[in-house]
C-alpha positions as CSV (number, residue, x, y, z in Angstrom):
1,M,32.1,99.9,7.5
2,G,30.0,100.0,4.2
3,S,26.6,100.9,5.5
4,G,26.3,103.5,3.5
5,Y,26.6,101.4,0.3
6,V,24.7,98.4,1.4
7,V,21.9,99.7,2.5
8,W,21.0,102.1,-0.9
9,S,22.4,99.1,-2.9
10,L,19.6,96.7,-1.3
11,A,17.3,99.2,-1.6
12,F,17.8,100.0,-5.2
13,C,17.4,95.7,-5.5
14,C,14.4,95.8,-3.5
15,T,13.2,98.8,-5.3
16,L,13.5,97.2,-8.3
17,A,11.8,93.7,-7.3
18,I,8.8,95.1,-6.0
19,A,8.5,97.2,-8.8
20,W,8.2,94.7,-11.4
21,A,7.2,92.1,-10.3
22,G,3.9,92.2,-11.8
23,S,5.3,92.1,-14.9
24,S,7.9,89.3,-14.3
25,H,6.8,87.2,-11.2
26,D,2.6,86.4,-10.9
27,E,2.7,85.7,-7.2
28,L,3.6,89.0,-6.4
29,A,1.4,91.9,-7.1
30,L,2.4,95.5,-8.2
31,D,1.2,98.5,-6.1
32,L,0.5,101.2,-8.6
33,S,-0.2,103.8,-5.8
34,Y,3.8,104.4,-5.5
35,D,6.3,106.1,-8.2
36,Y,8.4,103.5,-8.8
37,K,10.4,104.9,-11.4
38,D,10.6,107.9,-9.2
39,A,12.1,106.0,-6.6
40,L,14.6,104.1,-9.0
41,G,15.7,107.5,-10.6
42,K,16.4,108.5,-7.0
43,A,18.0,105.6,-5.8
44,I,20.3,105.8,-8.7
45,L,21.0,109.8,-8.5
46,F,21.6,108.5,-4.6
47,F,25.2,107.5,-6.4
48,E,26.1,110.9,-8.2
49,G,25.9,112.3,-4.4
50,Q,28.7,110.2,-3.6
51,R,30.6,110.4,-6.2
52,S,34.7,111.8,-5.3
53,G,36.8,113.5,-8.0
54,K,36.7,115.9,-10.8
55,L,32.9,115.4,-11.9
56,P,31.6,115.6,-15.1
57,A,29.4,118.5,-17.0
58,S,26.8,116.0,-16.8
59,Q,26.7,115.4,-12.8
60,R,23.3,116.3,-12.2
61,V,23.7,116.6,-8.1
62,K,24.6,120.5,-8.9
63,W,25.4,121.2,-5.0
64,R,28.2,119.0,-5.5
65,G,31.9,120.0,-6.6
66,D,35.2,118.6,-7.2
67,S,36.5,117.2,-4.3
68,A,39.9,114.5,-3.1
69,L,41.6,115.5,-6.4
70,T,45.0,114.3,-4.7
71,D,44.0,111.6,-3.7
72,G,46.9,108.5,-4.2
73,K,49.4,111.5,-4.5
74,P,51.6,110.8,-1.5
75,D,51.7,107.2,-3.0
76,N,52.5,108.6,-6.1
77,V,49.7,106.9,-7.7
78,N,45.9,108.0,-9.1
79,L,43.2,107.1,-6.2
80,V,41.2,110.1,-7.5
81,G,37.5,109.0,-8.1
82,G,35.0,106.4,-7.0
83,Y,32.5,106.9,-3.9
84,Y,32.1,108.2,-0.2
85,D,30.9,105.9,1.7
86,A,28.3,106.4,4.2
87,G,28.4,110.2,3.6
88,D,32.0,110.4,5.4
89,N,35.1,111.8,3.7
90,V,36.5,108.3,2.8
91,K,36.5,105.6,0.0
92,F,36.0,101.8,1.3
93,L,36.7,99.1,-1.6
94,W,34.9,96.7,-0.5
95,P,31.9,97.9,0.1
96,M,32.0,99.9,-2.8
97,A,32.5,96.6,-4.9
98,F,29.7,94.9,-3.1
99,S,26.9,97.7,-3.9
100,L,28.6,98.4,-8.0
101,T,28.2,93.7,-7.6
102,L,24.4,94.5,-7.0
103,L,24.0,97.4,-9.3
104,S,25.3,95.3,-12.2
105,W,23.2,92.7,-12.0
106,A,20.4,94.7,-11.1
107,A,21.2,95.8,-14.6
108,V,21.1,93.2,-16.2
109,E,18.1,90.9,-14.6
110,Y,16.2,93.9,-15.1
111,R,17.6,95.7,-18.3
112,N,14.4,95.8,-20.1
113,E,12.4,97.6,-16.9
114,I,14.9,99.9,-16.4
115,S,15.5,100.9,-20.0
116,S,11.8,101.3,-19.5
117,A,11.8,104.0,-17.2
118,D,14.4,105.2,-18.7
119,E,17.8,104.5,-16.1
120,L,19.7,102.4,-17.9
121,N,22.3,104.9,-19.0
122,N,22.0,106.6,-15.4
123,L,22.4,103.1,-14.0
124,R,25.4,102.2,-16.5
125,T,27.3,105.3,-15.7
126,A,27.2,104.4,-12.2
127,I,28.6,101.7,-12.3
128,R,31.3,102.9,-14.5
129,W,32.3,105.3,-11.8
130,G,32.5,102.9,-9.1
131,T,34.4,100.1,-11.8
132,D,37.0,103.0,-13.4
133,F,37.8,103.6,-9.4
134,I,38.6,100.1,-8.4
135,L,40.5,99.4,-11.5
136,R,42.7,102.4,-10.5
137,A,43.1,100.5,-6.8
138,H,44.9,97.8,-8.3
139,T,48.4,99.7,-8.8
140,S,49.6,96.2,-9.6
141,P,49.7,92.6,-9.1
142,T,50.6,92.7,-5.6
143,T,48.8,96.3,-4.1
144,L,45.2,97.0,-4.0
145,Y,44.1,99.9,-2.2
146,T,40.6,99.8,0.1
147,Q,40.6,102.5,2.2
148,V,40.9,106.1,0.7
149,G,40.9,109.3,2.3
150,V,43.1,112.0,4.1
151,E,45.3,110.3,6.6
152,K,44.3,112.4,9.5
153,L,40.4,111.6,8.3
154,I,41.5,107.5,8.2
155,T,43.0,106.9,11.0
156,N,40.2,107.6,13.4
157,V,36.8,106.7,11.2
158,G,34.9,107.4,14.3
159,S,35.5,110.9,14.9
160,V,34.8,111.5,11.1
161,R,31.4,110.1,11.4
162,K,31.3,113.0,14.1
163,K,31.3,115.4,11.9
164,W,30.3,114.8,7.9
165,T,31.1,118.1,6.0
166,P,30.8,119.2,2.6
167,L,33.1,117.4,1.0
168,E,34.3,120.1,-1.6
169,H,34.8,122.4,1.3
170,S,37.1,120.3,3.2
171,I,39.1,117.9,0.4
172,K,40.7,119.4,-2.3
C-alpha cells in the first residue's frame, strides 16, 4: 500500500539532492549531461496527475478531469481532494502524509534551488493540495479517515490494482 507515493517522493528528493549537490556539497559532483530542472518539473507534475476532486483551471495535466466529487457523502463529510495512490482508485492517507512530509522537507532544504528552477510555486501547490485533504479527513477530535474511495473498490484493493481506469470515467 502506498508504493506509488513513496517511490515518487523518494525519487523527487533524490533528484533534488543529486541536482544541486555541486552547489551545496563539494564531495558530490553535478553531472551536467542531465536536465535536472526538467526532471524536477516532471516529478512535481506527477502529483498533479494523481489529483482527486474538483480540479482547478490551473491544472497542467489537461487530460485529467474532475473525479470522486462525492467522497465522504455516505458519512456526511467532505473527503473530496487529495491524491490517488499508485495509479489506482483509492486515496491512502498515511502514504500521502509521508510523501507530503518529504515534499515539504525538500521545499525547506532546497528552497533556493527549487525557486531557481521556477518550480517553488508548483511544489507549494502540490503540498497544499494534499494537506488540505488531510485536514478535511480529520473530521473530529476522534475521527481520521485514512482510506477513501468507492466502497466496492476498497473492499478488495487487489482487484482494483488489476484494472486501472481513468477515474474521470469510473468515479464522479
